[in-house]
Structures are given as C-alpha cells and as structure tokens.
C-alpha positions in Angstrom: 5.2 -84.4 -55.0 4.2 -87.9 -56.1 4.6 -90.5 -53.4 4.9 -93.5 -55.6 4.2 -94.9 -59.1 1.0 -97.0 -59.0 2.5 -99.6 -61.4 5.7 -100.0 -59.3 4.9 -98.9 -55.7 8.2 -100.2 -54.2 10.4 -98.4 -56.6 8.2 -95.3 -56.1 8.6 -95.5 -52.3 12.4 -95.9 -52.6 12.5 -92.9 -55.0 10.5 -90.8 -52.5 13.0 -91.6 -49.7 15.9 -90.7 -52.0 14.1 -87.4 -52.9 13.5 -86.5 -49.3 17.2 -87.2 -48.4 18.2 -85.1 -51.4 16.0 -82.3 -50.2 17.5 -82.4 -46.7 20.9 -82.0 -48.3 20.0 -78.7 -49.9 20.8 -75.4 -48.2 17.8 -74.3 -46.1 17.1 -71.3 -48.4 17.1 -73.6 -51.4 15.0 -76.1 -49.8 12.5 -73.5 -48.6 12.1 -72.1 -52.2 11.6 -75.6 -53.6 8.9 -76.3 -51.1 7.1 -73.1 -51.7 7.2 -73.5 -55.4 6.5 -77.3 -55.8 4.6 -78.4 -52.7 2.7 -75.1 -52.0 2.5 -74.3 -55.7 3.3 -70.6 -55.2 4.3 -68.5 -58.2 7.8 -67.0 -58.3 6.3 -63.6 -57.8 4.6 -64.8 -54.6 7.7 -66.4 -53.2 9.8 -63.2 -53.9 7.1 -61.2 -52.0 7.0 -63.7 -49.0 10.8 -63.9 -48.7 11.3 -60.1 -49.4 13.8 -60.8 -52.2 13.8 -60.1 -56.0 12.0 -62.2 -58.5 15.3 -62.9 -60.3 16.8 -64.1 -57.0 14.0 -66.6 -56.5 14.3 -67.9 -59.9 18.1 -68.2 -59.7 17.9 -70.1 -56.4 15.1 -72.3 -57.7 17.1 -73.2 -60.8 20.3 -73.9 -58.8 18.4 -76.1 -56.3 16.6 -78.1 -59.0 20.0 -78.7 -60.7 21.5 -79.9 -57.3 18.5 -82.2 -56.7 18.7 -83.7 -60.1 22.5 -84.2 -59.9 22.2 -85.6 -56.4 19.5 -88.1 -57.4 21.5 -89.1 -60.4 24.6 -89.6 -58.3 22.8 -91.7 -55.9 21.5 -93.9 -58.7 17.9 -92.9 -58.7 15.9 -94.0 -61.8 16.6 -91.7 -64.6 13.6 -92.1 -66.7 11.1 -89.2 -67.4 8.9 -90.0 -64.5 11.7 -89.9 -61.9 12.1 -86.2 -62.2 8.5 -85.2 -63.1 7.9 -83.4 -59.8 11.1 -81.4 -60.4 
C-alpha cells in the first residue's frame, strides 16, 4: 500500500488516513482478505487454503470488499484520479 505520493506528500498522507479508516469500516472477514491479498501479496488460492474456504468465496469476498472500499473512499471525497485507487 503506498504511503504517499512523492509529488504531493500531504495529499498522499491524507489519502492514507482515509484508506485506513475505510479498511476499519469493512467487516473483519473482508478486511482480512484484503490484507492477505494486497499487503501480504498472497494469491487467491493461498488465501483459500489459509482460511479453509473455496477459491470462489475468496474471490467474491475480495471483489465485494474492493467495491466497498472504493465506494467508501469516493463518498468521503477521496481523490478520484487513477493513482488514488492504484493499491486497490
């Protein structure tokens, strides 16, 4: 997850705070899958095995969580340019 944009560090830091808040608003199961996928860079197959759920369940939860994050960030007025959602 990028911490900030080098050309606009203050905006990047504000976005990082917004992203962290949006992550906290996710259900624990959704947040866990997001962190396993994005932060730890696990493949969906690995996540499914770790959580003892099907591959399709992992994909579905991940897709739903990403949609929620994007919607939440957009609703909170986060920057909507391409870089804003680059980690999602």
